[in-house]
DSSP file (Angstrom, degrees, kcal/mol; ACC not computed):
  #  RESIDUE AA STRUCTURE BP1 BP2  ACC     N-H-->O    O-->H-N    N-H-->O    O-->H-N    TCO  KAPPA ALPHA  PHI   PSI    X-CA   Y-CA   Z-CA
    1    1 A M     >        0   0    0      0, 0.0     4,-2.5     0, 0.0     5,-0.2   0.000 360.0 360.0 360.0 -43.5   68.8  100.3   46.7
    2    2 A K  H  >  +     0   0    0      1,-0.2     4,-2.3     2,-0.2     5,-0.1   0.895 360.0  50.6 -62.0 -39.4   70.7  103.5   47.1
    3    3 A R  H  > S+     0   0    0      2,-0.2     4,-2.0     1,-0.2    -1,-0.2   0.916 110.3  49.0 -65.5 -42.6   73.2  102.5   44.5
    4    4 A F  H  > S+     0   0    0      1,-0.2     4,-2.3     2,-0.2    -2,-0.2   0.919 111.7  49.2 -61.5 -45.4   70.4  101.6   42.0
    5    5 A L  H  X S+     0   0    0     -4,-2.5     4,-2.4     1,-0.2    -1,-0.2   0.890 109.5  52.6 -61.9 -40.6   68.7  105.0   42.6
    6    6 A G  H  X S+     0   0    0     -4,-2.3     4,-2.2     1,-0.2    -1,-0.2   0.894 109.5  48.7 -62.6 -40.8   72.0  106.8   42.1
    7    7 A I  H  X S+     0   0    0     -4,-2.0     4,-2.5     2,-0.2    -2,-0.2   0.905 110.4  50.9 -66.7 -41.6   72.5  105.0   38.8
    8    8 A V  H  X S+     0   0    0     -4,-2.3     4,-2.5     2,-0.2    -2,-0.2   0.919 111.5  47.7 -61.7 -44.2   69.0  105.9   37.7
    9    9 A V  H  X S+     0   0    0     -4,-2.4     4,-2.4     2,-0.2    -2,-0.2   0.907 111.7  50.7 -63.7 -42.2   69.6  109.6   38.6
   10   10 A L  H  X S+     0   0    0     -4,-2.2     4,-2.1     2,-0.2    -2,-0.2   0.915 112.3  46.0 -62.0 -44.5   72.9  109.6   36.7
   11   11 A I  H  X S+     0   0    0     -4,-2.5     4,-2.3     2,-0.2    -2,-0.2   0.907 112.2  50.9 -65.7 -42.5   71.3  108.1   33.6
   12   12 A A  H  X S+     0   0    0     -4,-2.5     4,-2.1     1,-0.2    -2,-0.2   0.907 110.4  49.9 -62.2 -41.6   68.4  110.5   33.7
   13   13 A G  H  X S+     0   0    0     -4,-2.4     4,-2.1     2,-0.2    -1,-0.2   0.904 110.0  50.0 -63.2 -41.9   70.8  113.4   34.0
   14   14 A A  H  X S+     0   0    0     -4,-2.1     4,-2.1     1,-0.2    -2,-0.2   0.896 109.7  51.3 -64.2 -40.1   72.9  112.2   31.1
   15   15 A C  H  X S+     0   0    0     -4,-2.3     4,-2.4     1,-0.2    -1,-0.2   0.895 108.8  51.5 -63.5 -40.0   69.7  111.9   29.0
   16   16 A L  H  X S+     0   0    0     -4,-2.1     4,-2.5     2,-0.2     5,-0.2   0.911 108.8  50.3 -63.3 -43.5   68.7  115.5   29.9
   17   17 A V  H  X S+     0   0    0     -4,-2.1     4,-2.2     1,-0.2    -1,-0.2   0.914 111.9  47.9 -61.8 -43.2   72.1  116.8   28.8
   18   18 A V  H  X S+     0   0    0     -4,-2.1     4,-1.9     2,-0.2    -2,-0.2   0.904 111.6  50.3 -64.6 -41.4   71.9  115.0   25.5
   19   19 A A  H  X S+     0   0    0     -4,-2.4     4,-1.2     2,-0.2    -2,-0.2   0.911 111.5  47.4 -64.8 -43.0   68.3  116.3   24.9
   20   20 A V  H  X S+     0   0    0     -4,-2.5     4,-1.0     1,-0.2     3,-0.4   0.911 111.5  51.0 -64.9 -42.2   69.3  119.9   25.6
   21   21 A A  H  < S+     0   0    0     -4,-2.2     3,-0.4     1,-0.2    -1,-0.2   0.861 106.0  56.0 -63.2 -35.1   72.3  119.6   23.4
   22   22 A A  H  < S+     0   0    0     -4,-1.9    -1,-0.2     1,-0.2    -2,-0.2   0.819 105.2  52.3 -67.1 -30.3   70.1  118.2   20.6
   23   23 A L  H  < S+     0   0    0     -4,-1.2    -1,-0.2    -3,-0.4    -2,-0.2   0.721  91.8  93.5 -77.3 -21.4   67.9  121.3   20.8
   24   24 A A     <  +     0   0    0     -4,-1.0     2,-0.3    -3,-0.4    58,-0.2  -0.496  53.4 177.7 -75.7 139.8   70.8  123.7   20.4
   25   25 A A        -     0   0    0     56,-1.1    77,-0.5    77,-0.5    79,-0.1  -0.981  18.1-142.5-139.1 152.2   71.7  124.9   17.0
   26   26 A L        -     0   0    0     -2,-0.3    54,-0.1    75,-0.1     3,-0.0  -0.845  25.2-110.0-113.8 152.8   74.3  127.3   15.7
   27   27 A P        -     0   0    0      0, 0.0     2,-0.5     0, 0.0    78,-0.2  -0.252  34.9 -96.2 -76.2 165.7   73.9  129.8   12.8
   28   28 A K    >   -     0   0    0     77,-0.7     3,-1.7    76,-0.2    22,-0.2  -0.728  51.1-110.6 -77.2 125.6   75.5  129.7    9.4
   29   29 A K  T 3  S+     0   0    0     -2,-0.5    23,-0.2     1,-0.3    22,-0.1  -0.346  96.4   6.8 -63.5 133.5   78.6  131.9    9.7
   30   30 A G  T 3  S+     0   0    0     21,-2.0    -1,-0.3     1,-0.2    22,-0.2   0.562 100.6 137.0  74.5   9.4   78.3  135.1    7.7
   31   31 A A    <   -     0   0    0     -3,-1.7    19,-3.1    20,-0.3     2,-0.4  -0.395  47.5-138.1 -89.6 163.8   74.7  134.5    6.8
   32   32 A T  E     -A   49   0A   0     97,-0.3    97,-3.5    17,-0.2     2,-0.4  -0.970  15.2-164.4-120.0 138.4   71.6  136.8    6.7
   33   33 A Y  E     -AB  48 128A   0     15,-2.6    15,-2.5    -2,-0.4     2,-0.3  -0.943   8.1-176.0-122.4 143.2   68.2  135.7    8.0
   34   34 A E  E     +AB  47 127A   0     93,-2.8    93,-2.5    -2,-0.4     2,-0.3  -0.960  15.2 130.8-138.9 155.9   64.9  137.5    7.3
   35   35 A G  E     -A   46   0A   0     11,-1.7    11,-3.5    -2,-0.3     2,-0.4  -0.962  40.6-107.3 177.2 178.2   61.2  137.2    8.3
   36   36 A T  E     -A   45   0A   0     -2,-0.3     2,-0.7     9,-0.3     9,-0.2  -0.988  12.3-143.8-131.6 134.8   58.2  139.1    9.5
   37   37 A I  E     -A   44   0A   0      7,-2.8     7,-2.2    -2,-0.4     2,-1.2  -0.873  20.7-140.6 -92.6 117.9   56.5  139.1   12.9
   38   38 A K        +     0   0    0     -2,-0.7     2,-0.3    85,-0.3    85,-0.2  -0.685  46.7 146.4 -81.3  97.7   52.7  139.4   12.3
   39   39 A S        -     0   0    0     -2,-1.2    83,-0.1    83,-0.1    81,-0.1  -0.795  40.4 -82.3-131.7 171.0   51.8  141.8   15.1
   40   40 A S  S    S+     0   0    0     81,-0.4    81,-0.4    -2,-0.3    -2,-0.0  -0.982 101.6   9.2-126.7 138.1   49.4  144.6   15.8
   41   41 A P  S    S+     0   0    0      0, 0.0     2,-0.4     0, 0.0    -1,-0.2  -0.995 137.6  14.9 -84.7 -10.2   49.2  147.6   15.3
   42   42 A F        -     0   0    0     75,-0.4     2,-0.1    23,-0.1    79,-0.1  -0.975  69.3-127.1-129.1 140.0   52.3  147.1   13.0
   43   43 A E        -     0   0    0     -2,-0.4    22,-2.3    -5,-0.1     2,-0.5  -0.502  26.6-142.4 -70.0 151.3   54.0  144.1   11.5
   44   44 A M  E     -AC  37  64A   0     -7,-2.2    -7,-2.8    20,-0.2     2,-0.4  -0.948   5.5-152.6-124.4 112.1   57.7  144.0   12.2
   45   45 A K  E     -AC  36  63A   0     18,-1.5    18,-2.5    -2,-0.5     2,-0.4  -0.677  16.2-153.4 -82.1 133.6   60.1  142.9    9.5
   46   46 A I  E     +AC  35  62A   0    -11,-3.5   -11,-1.7    -2,-0.4     2,-0.4  -0.881  18.2 175.6-113.4 139.3   63.3  141.3   10.9
   47   47 A N  E     +AC  34  61A   0     14,-2.5    14,-2.7    -2,-0.4     2,-0.4  -0.956   7.5 176.9-141.2 121.4   66.7  141.1    9.3
   48   48 A I  E     -AC  33  60A   0    -15,-2.5   -15,-2.6    -2,-0.4     2,-0.4  -0.964  13.7-157.9-126.3 145.5   69.8  139.7   11.1
   49   49 A G  E     -AC  32  59A   0     10,-2.3     9,-1.9    -2,-0.4    10,-1.4  -0.980  12.2-143.5-120.6 133.9   73.3  139.2    9.9
   50   50 A V  E     - C   0  57A   0    -19,-3.1     7,-0.2    -2,-0.4   -20,-0.0  -0.767  24.6-113.1 -96.3 138.8   75.6  136.7   11.6
   51   51 A S    >   -     0   0    0      5,-2.6   -21,-2.0    -2,-0.4     3,-0.9  -0.164  29.4-106.7 -63.5 163.2   79.3  137.5   11.9
   52   52 A K  T 3  S+     0   0    0      1,-0.3    -1,-0.1   -23,-0.2   -23,-0.1   0.732 122.9  51.1 -65.3 -22.0   81.9  135.5   10.0
   53   53 A T  T 3  S-     0   0    0      3,-0.1    -1,-0.3   -24,-0.1   -24,-0.1   0.648 104.9-131.2 -87.5 -16.3   82.9  133.8   13.2
   54   54 A G  S <  S+     0   0    0     -3,-0.9    -2,-0.1     2,-0.2     3,-0.1   0.594  79.0 108.5  77.7  10.8   79.3  132.9   14.1
   55   55 A T  S    S+     0   0    0      1,-0.1    23,-2.9    22,-0.1     2,-0.3   0.509  78.1  21.1-100.6  -6.0   79.7  134.3   17.6
   56   56 A K  E    S- D   0  77A   0     21,-0.3    -5,-2.6    -5,-0.0     2,-0.8  -0.991  78.9-102.5-153.8 160.3   77.6  137.4   17.3
   57   57 A L  E     -CD  50  76A   0     19,-3.5    19,-1.3    -2,-0.3    18,-1.0  -0.795  27.9-156.7 -81.0 113.9   74.8  139.1   15.4
   58   58 A Q  E    S-     0   0A   0     -9,-1.9    17,-0.7    -2,-0.8     2,-0.3   0.899  79.0  -2.6 -60.1 -38.6   76.7  141.5   13.2
   59   59 A H  E     -CD  49  74A   0    -10,-1.4   -10,-2.3    15,-0.2     2,-0.4  -0.988  56.9-162.1-149.9 149.5   73.4  143.4   13.0
   60   60 A F  E     +CD  48  73A   0     13,-2.4    13,-2.2    -2,-0.3     2,-0.4  -0.986  23.2 176.9-126.8 118.4   69.9  143.0   14.2
   61   61 A T  E     -CD  47  72A   0    -14,-2.7   -14,-2.5    -2,-0.4     2,-0.4  -0.974  10.0-176.0-126.0 135.7   67.4  145.3   12.3
   62   62 A Y  E     -CD  46  71A   0      9,-2.3     9,-2.5    -2,-0.4     2,-0.5  -0.998  13.8-149.2-130.9 142.7   63.6  145.5   12.6
   63   63 A Y  E     -C   45   0A   0    -18,-2.5   -18,-1.5    -2,-0.4     2,-0.8  -0.912   9.8-149.4-107.9 128.6   61.3  147.6   10.6
   64   64 A C  E     -C   44   0A   0     -2,-0.5     4,-0.3     5,-0.3   -20,-0.2  -0.861  56.8 -55.9-102.7 105.1   58.1  148.9   12.3
   65   65 A G  S    S-     0   0    0    -22,-2.3     2,-0.3    -2,-0.8   -20,-0.2  -0.254  91.5 -46.5  62.5-150.3   55.3  149.3    9.8
   66   66 A T  S    S+     0   0    0      1,-0.1     3,-0.1    -3,-0.0     0, 0.0  -0.888 116.4  25.1-119.3 151.4   55.9  151.4    6.7
   67   67 A G  S    S+     0   0    0     -2,-0.3     2,-0.3     1,-0.3    -1,-0.1   0.507  92.0 111.6  79.9   4.5   57.4  154.9    6.4
   68   68 A R  S    S-     0   0    0     -4,-0.3    -1,-0.3    -3,-0.1    -4,-0.1  -0.837  74.1-106.5-109.6 148.8   59.5  154.6    9.6
   69   69 A A        -     0   0    0     -2,-0.3    -5,-0.3    -3,-0.1    -1,-0.0  -0.451  42.8-109.0 -67.6 142.9   63.2  154.4    9.9
   70   70 A P        -     0   0    0      0, 0.0     2,-0.5     0, 0.0    -7,-0.2  -0.324  22.6-127.4 -70.5 157.6   64.5  150.9   10.8
   71   71 A T  E     -D   62   0A   0     -9,-2.5    -9,-2.3     2,-0.0     2,-0.4  -0.928  31.5-176.8-104.4 128.6   66.0  150.2   14.2
   72   72 A T  E     -D   61   0A   0     -2,-0.5     2,-0.4   -11,-0.2   -11,-0.2  -0.985  13.3-175.8-132.5 139.3   69.4  148.5   14.1
   73   73 A V  E     -D   60   0A   0    -13,-2.2   -13,-2.4    -2,-0.4     2,-0.3  -0.978  15.6-147.6-129.0 144.0   71.8  147.2   16.8
   74   74 A F  E     +D   59   0A   0     -2,-0.4   -15,-0.2   -15,-0.2   -16,-0.2  -0.843  64.1  17.7-114.5 148.2   75.3  145.8   16.2
   75   75 A G  E     +     0   0A   0    -18,-1.0   -17,-0.2   -17,-0.7    -1,-0.2   0.813  62.4 171.8  73.4  35.6   77.3  143.2   17.9
   76   76 A I  E     -D   57   0A   0    -19,-1.3   -19,-3.5    -3,-0.2    -1,-0.2  -0.674  35.7-118.6 -78.4 124.6   74.8  141.2   19.9
   77   77 A P  E     -D   56   0A   0      0, 0.0     2,-0.5     0, 0.0     8,-0.4  -0.304  17.2-150.6 -65.6 144.3   76.5  138.1   21.3
   78   78 A I        -     0   0    0    -23,-2.9     6,-0.2     6,-0.1    23,-0.1  -0.975  20.6-137.4-109.9 123.6   75.4  134.6   20.3
   79   79 A D    >   -     0   0    0      4,-2.8     3,-2.2    -2,-0.5   -23,-0.0  -0.187  31.3 -91.1 -78.4 176.7   76.1  132.0   23.1
   80   80 A A  T 3  S+     0   0    0      1,-0.3    -1,-0.1     2,-0.1    -2,-0.0   0.664 126.8  51.8 -63.4 -17.7   77.4  128.5   22.6
   81   81 A S  T 3  S-     0   0    0      2,-0.1   -56,-1.1   -57,-0.1    -1,-0.3   0.360 122.3-102.0-100.2   5.4   73.9  127.1   22.3
   82   82 A G  S <  S+     0   0    0     -3,-2.2    20,-1.5     1,-0.3     2,-0.2   0.603  76.2 136.5  89.8  12.0   72.8  129.6   19.6
   83   83 A H  E     +E  101   0A   0     18,-0.2    -4,-2.8    16,-0.0     2,-0.3  -0.649  24.5 173.3 -93.9 150.3   70.8  131.9   21.9
   84   84 A F  E     +E  100   0A   0     16,-2.6    16,-2.8    -2,-0.2     2,-0.3  -0.982   3.9 175.7-150.0 156.3   70.9  135.7   21.8
   85   85 A K  E     -E   99   0A   0     -8,-0.4     2,-0.3    -2,-0.3    14,-0.2  -0.988   6.1-174.7-159.8 158.7   69.0  138.6   23.4
   86   86 A Y  E     -E   98   0A   0     12,-2.5    12,-2.8    -2,-0.3     2,-0.4  -0.973   6.5-163.7-156.8 142.1   69.0  142.4   23.7
   87   87 A T  E     -E   97   0A   0     -2,-0.3     2,-0.6    10,-0.2    10,-0.2  -0.994  10.4-151.9-130.8 126.3   67.1  145.0   25.6
   88   88 A K  E     -E   96   0A   0      8,-3.2     7,-2.8    -2,-0.4     8,-1.3  -0.876  22.4-174.3 -97.9 118.7   67.0  148.7   24.7
   89   89 A M  E     -E   94   0A   0     -2,-0.6     2,-0.4     5,-0.2     5,-0.2  -0.849  24.4-164.1-113.4 147.8   66.5  150.9   27.8
   90   90 A T  E >  S-E   93   0A   0      3,-2.7     3,-2.0    -2,-0.3     2,-0.4  -0.925  78.6 -48.3-124.4 104.6   65.9  154.6   28.2
   91   91 A G  T 3  S-     0   0    0     -2,-0.4    -2,-0.0     1,-0.3     0, 0.0  -0.586 122.8 -26.3  65.2-124.4   66.6  155.3   31.8
   92   92 A S  T 3  S+     0   0    0     -2,-0.4     2,-0.5    -3,-0.1    -1,-0.3   0.356 118.1 103.0 -99.7   4.8   64.5  152.6   33.6
   93   93 A L  E <   -E   90   0A   0     -3,-2.0    -3,-2.7     1,-0.0     2,-0.7  -0.762  69.8-134.6 -92.8 128.5   62.0  152.3   30.7
   94   94 A V  E     -E   89   0A   0     -2,-0.5    -5,-0.2    -5,-0.2    21,-0.2  -0.735  22.0-178.8 -79.8 116.7   62.2  149.3   28.4
   95   95 A V  E     -     0   0A   0     -7,-2.8    21,-1.6    -2,-0.7    20,-1.5   0.888  67.8 -23.7 -83.1 -44.4   61.9  150.7   24.8
   96   96 A W  E     -EF  88 114A   0     -8,-1.3    -8,-3.2    18,-0.2    -1,-0.4  -0.966  60.5-169.2-161.5 155.9   62.1  147.4   23.1
   97   97 A K  E     -EF  87 113A   0     16,-2.3    16,-2.6    -2,-0.3     2,-0.3  -0.996   2.7-174.9-148.4 150.7   63.5  143.9   23.8
   98   98 A M  E     -EF  86 112A   0    -12,-2.8   -12,-2.5    -2,-0.3     2,-0.3  -0.980   4.3-176.1-143.0 155.7   64.1  140.8   21.8
   99   99 A A  E     +EF  85 111A   0     12,-2.0    12,-2.9    -2,-0.3     2,-0.3  -0.983  17.0 152.4-147.2 148.8   65.3  137.3   22.4
  100  100 A G  E     -EF  84 110A   0    -16,-2.8   -16,-2.6    -2,-0.3     2,-0.3  -0.978  22.0-156.0-164.2 175.1   65.9  134.4   20.1
  101  101 A H  E     -EF  83 109A   0      8,-2.0     8,-3.0    -2,-0.3     2,-0.5  -0.980  31.5-103.9-158.1 155.6   67.7  131.3   19.2
  102  102 A F  E     - F   0 108A   0    -20,-1.5   -77,-0.5   -77,-0.5     6,-0.3  -0.721  22.8-172.9 -84.3 127.7   68.7  129.3   16.2
  103  103 A V  E    S-     0   0A   0      4,-1.5     2,-0.3    -2,-0.5     5,-0.2   0.643  76.5 -13.3 -93.1 -18.7   66.6  126.2   15.7
  104  104 A S  E >  S- F   0 107A   0      3,-1.7     3,-0.5   -79,-0.1    -1,-0.3  -0.927  82.3 -88.3-162.1 178.3   68.8  125.1   12.8
  105  105 A S  T 3  S+     0   0    0     -2,-0.3   -77,-0.7     1,-0.2     3,-0.1   0.650 129.2  44.1 -71.6 -11.2   71.5  126.6   10.6
  106  106 A A  T 3  S+     0   0    0      1,-0.1    22,-2.3   -79,-0.1     2,-0.3   0.509 114.9  43.9-108.2  -7.7   68.8  127.7    8.3
  107  107 A K  E <   -FG 104 127A   0     -3,-0.5    -3,-1.7    20,-0.2    -4,-1.5  -0.987  53.2-169.6-143.2 149.2   66.2  129.1   10.8
  108  108 A A  E     -FG 102 126A   0     18,-2.3    18,-3.3    -2,-0.3     2,-0.5  -0.993  17.9-138.8-135.1 143.7   66.0  131.3   13.9
  109  109 A F  E     -FG 101 125A   0     -8,-3.0    -8,-2.0    -2,-0.3     2,-0.4  -0.891  26.0-174.4-101.0 129.8   63.1  131.9   16.3
  110  110 A I  E     -FG 100 124A   0     14,-2.9    14,-2.2    -2,-0.5     2,-0.4  -0.983  15.8-165.2-130.1 137.4   62.7  135.5   17.5
  111  111 A S  E     -FG  99 123A   0    -12,-2.9   -12,-2.0    -2,-0.4     2,-0.4  -0.982  15.7-176.6-117.0 131.3   60.4  137.2   20.0
  112  112 A L  E     -FG  98 122A   0     10,-2.9    10,-2.2    -2,-0.4     2,-0.4  -0.996  14.5-175.7-135.9 133.5   60.2  141.0   19.9
  113  113 A N  E     -FG  97 121A   0    -16,-2.6   -16,-2.3    -2,-0.4     2,-0.5  -0.980  12.9-178.4-128.6 115.7   58.3  143.4   22.1
  114  114 A S  E > > +FG  96 120A   0      6,-3.2     5,-1.3    -2,-0.4     3,-0.7  -0.896  25.8 175.3-128.4 105.6   58.5  147.0   21.1
  115  115 A V  G > 5S+     0   0    0    -20,-1.5     3,-1.0    -2,-0.5     4,-0.3   0.863  91.6  61.6 -63.5 -36.1   56.9  149.9   22.9
  116  116 A A  G 3 5S+     0   0    0    -21,-1.6    -1,-0.2     1,-0.3   -20,-0.1   0.669  98.7  56.8 -65.2 -17.6   58.6  152.1   20.3
  117  117 A C  G X 5S-     0   0    0     -3,-0.7     3,-1.1   -22,-0.3   -75,-0.4  -0.261 135.1 -81.4-108.5  43.4   56.6  150.4   17.6
  118  118 A G  T < 5S-     0   0    0     -3,-1.0    -3,-0.2     1,-0.3    -2,-0.2   0.702  85.6 -58.5  69.5  20.0   53.2  151.2   19.0
  119  119 A G  T 3 <S+     0   0    0     -5,-1.3    -1,-0.3    -4,-0.3    -4,-0.2   0.606  87.7 164.6  84.6  11.3   53.3  148.3   21.5
  120  120 A S  E <   + G   0 114A   0     -3,-1.1    -6,-3.2    -6,-0.6     2,-0.3  -0.358   6.2 165.2 -62.1 139.6   53.7  145.7   18.8
  121  121 A K  E     + G   0 113A   0    -81,-0.4   -81,-0.4    -8,-0.2     2,-0.3  -0.988   9.6 107.7-154.2 153.0   54.9  142.3   20.0
  122  122 A G  E     - G   0 112A   0    -10,-2.2   -10,-2.9    -2,-0.3     2,-0.3  -0.979  45.0-106.9 166.4-170.7   55.0  138.8   18.8
  123  123 A S  E     + G   0 111A   0     -2,-0.3   -85,-0.3   -12,-0.2     2,-0.3  -0.965  25.8 170.9-146.2 160.3   57.3  136.1   17.6
  124  124 A A  E     - G   0 110A   0    -14,-2.2   -14,-2.9    -2,-0.3     2,-0.6  -0.982  35.0-112.8-162.3 159.5   58.2  134.4   14.3
  125  125 A T  E     - G   0 109A   0     -2,-0.3     2,-0.3   -16,-0.2   -16,-0.3  -0.917  36.0-159.4 -98.4 124.1   60.6  131.9   12.8
  126  126 A I  E     - G   0 108A   0    -18,-3.3   -18,-2.3    -2,-0.6     2,-0.3  -0.731   6.7-139.7-105.1 156.5   62.9  133.7   10.3
  127  127 A A  E     -BG  34 107A   0    -93,-2.5   -93,-2.8    -2,-0.3   -20,-0.2  -0.765  25.3 -86.5-121.0 159.3   64.8  131.9    7.5
  128  128 A L  E     -B   33   0A   0    -22,-2.3     2,-0.4    -2,-0.3   -95,-0.3  -0.380  48.1-118.5 -58.4 130.3   68.1  132.0    5.8
  129  129 A K              0   0    0    -97,-3.5   -97,-0.3     1,-0.1    -1,-0.1  -0.597 360.0 360.0 -75.4 129.9   68.1  134.6    3.0
  130  130 A T              0   0    0     -2,-0.4    -1,-0.1    -3,-0.0    -2,-0.1   0.423 360.0 360.0-107.0 360.0   68.8  132.9   -0.3
């Protein structure tokens, strides 16, 4: 009985590893992705560029409403499963933070929360710029 239970646990673990790996996606190297987070009080347009190696976001830019300068950060690492995140702090105060992952080589899901953008927050799937 113990041996049977051990085999069941081993198979279940292997299935979990395969399922998690199937959800992971990597970006298209050197590509640009764009989209808009429909949030209030301001929509936030997102533009990200992937490095030629595919290991970092060469740039992450978001536009807060209209008439404001964009916010850009360079060199955000992309992990082996296609996930990335960044938090902008001023002292102990979070000014804005984002997290995301590639759902395919053509799309990325991004969540953004920005006190600096009037408290706008939300998420969206952005697509490869063609």
